VOGU-283541 format. One line per field, with one value per residue (C-alpha): residue in three letters; x, y, z. Coordinates in nm, 3 decimals. Layout:
N
r <- ala	...
xx <- X	...
yy <- Y	...
zz <- Z	...
END
This chain:
72
r <- unk	unk	unk	unk	unk	unk	unk	unk	unk	unk	unk	unk	unk	unk	unk	unk	unk	unk	unk	unk	unk	unk	unk	unk	unk	unk	unk	unk	unk	unk	unk	unk	unk	unk	unk	unk	unk	unk	unk	unk	unk	unk	unk	unk	unk	unk	unk	unk	unk	unk	unk	unk	unk	unk	unk	unk	unk	unk	unk	unk	unk	unk	unk	unk	unk	unk	unk	unk	unk	unk	unk	unk
xx <- 6.085	6.047	5.637	5.772	6.075	5.799	5.546	5.903	5.929	5.552	5.556	5.191	5.161	4.882	5.126	5.417	5.183	5.100	5.422	5.557	5.285	5.314	5.453	5.708	5.871	6.001	6.107	6.314	6.500	6.534	6.703	6.908	7.063	7.112	7.362	7.513	7.534	7.671	7.976	8.105	7.918	7.857	7.738	7.694	7.932	8.082	8.329	8.389	8.614	8.678	8.481	8.682	8.602	8.753	8.815	8.911	9.060	9.043	8.886	9.277	9.273	8.937	9.037	9.412	9.253	8.998	9.284	9.486	9.197	9.128	9.516	9.439
yy <- -0.415	-0.543	-0.623	-0.859	-0.975	-1.094	-1.255	-1.476	-1.568	-1.631	-1.380	-1.336	-1.028	-0.865	-0.910	-0.753	-0.476	-0.355	-0.392	-0.182	0.097	0.082	0.487	0.225	0.028	0.423	0.527	0.215	0.322	0.657	0.537	0.258	0.584	0.735	0.536	0.425	0.814	0.843	0.595	0.721	0.436	0.560	0.315	-0.105	-0.391	-0.135	-0.320	-0.286	-0.497	-0.427	-0.095	0.007	0.052	-0.139	-0.082	-0.382	-0.317	-0.769	-1.074	-1.076	-0.801	-0.894	-1.207	-1.144	-0.849	-1.141	-1.381	-1.095	-1.031	-1.378	-1.426	-1.119
zz <- -4.399	-4.062	-4.012	-4.325	-4.110	-3.862	-4.077	-4.285	-3.878	-3.823	-3.478	-3.343	-3.565	-3.378	-3.084	-3.329	-3.452	-3.098	-2.919	-3.269	-3.207	-2.859	-2.712	-2.488	-2.758	-2.930	-2.551	-2.547	-2.874	-2.731	-2.458	-2.624	-2.872	-2.605	-2.407	-2.776	-2.805	-2.445	-2.532	-2.851	-3.044	-3.379	-3.572	-3.536	-3.441	-3.230	-2.918	-2.551	-2.370	-1.995	-2.068	-2.307	-2.714	-2.995	-3.256	-3.422	-3.816	-3.906	-3.750	-3.628	-3.464	-3.273	-3.130	-3.053	-2.804	-2.620	-2.605	-2.419	-2.231	-2.082	-1.993	-1.762
END
Protein backbone atom coordinates (compact mmCIF):
# COMPACT_ATOMS: atom_id res chain seq x y z
CA UNK A 1 0.00 0.00 0.00
CA UNK A 2 2.73 2.49 0.98
CA UNK A 3 4.71 1.65 -2.16
CA UNK A 4 1.65 2.58 -4.21
CA UNK A 5 1.44 5.94 -2.41
CA UNK A 6 5.14 6.51 -3.06
CA UNK A 7 4.67 5.79 -6.75
CA UNK A 8 1.69 8.14 -6.96
CA UNK A 9 3.82 10.87 -5.37
CA UNK A 10 6.54 10.31 -7.94
CA UNK A 11 9.20 9.33 -5.40
CA UNK A 12 12.48 7.70 -6.38
CA UNK A 13 11.35 4.09 -6.04
CA UNK A 14 14.87 2.66 -5.78
CA UNK A 15 15.56 4.95 -2.82
CA UNK A 16 12.14 4.17 -1.33
CA UNK A 17 12.70 0.42 -1.58
CA UNK A 18 16.18 0.73 -0.09
CA UNK A 19 14.88 2.75 2.88
CA UNK A 20 11.85 0.48 3.33
CA UNK A 21 13.98 -2.66 3.39
CA UNK A 22 16.77 -1.20 5.55
CA UNK A 23 16.84 -2.85 9.01
CA UNK A 24 17.48 0.61 10.49
CA UNK A 25 13.98 1.64 9.38
CA UNK A 26 12.42 -1.19 11.38
CA UNK A 27 14.52 -0.20 14.41
CA UNK A 28 13.28 3.41 14.16
CA UNK A 29 9.71 2.14 14.02
CA UNK A 30 10.26 -0.06 17.07
CA UNK A 31 11.69 2.91 18.99
CA UNK A 32 8.71 5.07 18.04
CA UNK A 33 6.32 2.35 19.21
CA UNK A 34 8.20 1.99 22.50
CA UNK A 35 8.13 5.77 23.04
CA UNK A 36 4.41 5.90 22.34
CA UNK A 37 3.71 2.97 24.64
CA UNK A 38 5.72 4.58 27.45
CA UNK A 39 3.65 7.75 27.05
CA UNK A 40 0.34 5.90 27.06
CA UNK A 41 -0.40 6.47 23.39
CA UNK A 42 -2.99 3.96 22.24
CA UNK A 43 -3.76 5.37 18.82
CA UNK A 44 -3.61 8.37 16.59
CA UNK A 45 -4.16 11.14 16.91
CA UNK A 46 -2.97 11.54 20.48
CA UNK A 47 -2.41 15.06 21.76
CA UNK A 48 0.02 16.30 24.39
CA UNK A 49 0.16 19.86 25.68
CA UNK A 50 2.82 21.00 28.14
CA UNK A 51 3.64 17.36 28.89
CA UNK A 52 0.05 16.43 29.66
CA UNK A 53 -2.01 14.09 27.54
CA UNK A 54 -5.19 15.70 26.26
CA UNK A 55 -8.34 13.76 25.53
CA UNK A 56 -10.48 16.27 23.68
CA UNK A 57 -13.94 15.11 22.73
CA UNK A 58 -14.45 17.91 20.26
CA UNK A 59 -12.60 20.53 18.27
CA UNK A 60 -13.76 23.09 20.83
CA UNK A 61 -12.18 21.08 23.67
CA UNK A 62 -8.88 21.14 21.83
CA UNK A 63 -8.97 24.85 20.97
CA UNK A 64 -9.98 25.74 24.53
CA UNK A 65 -7.02 23.81 25.93
CA UNK A 66 -4.66 25.50 23.45
CA UNK A 67 -6.05 28.95 24.21
CA UNK A 68 -5.69 28.39 27.95
CA UNK A 69 -2.09 27.23 27.52
CA UNK A 70 -1.28 30.30 25.43
CA UNK A 71 -2.65 32.59 28.14
CA UNK A 72 -0.21 31.19 30.74
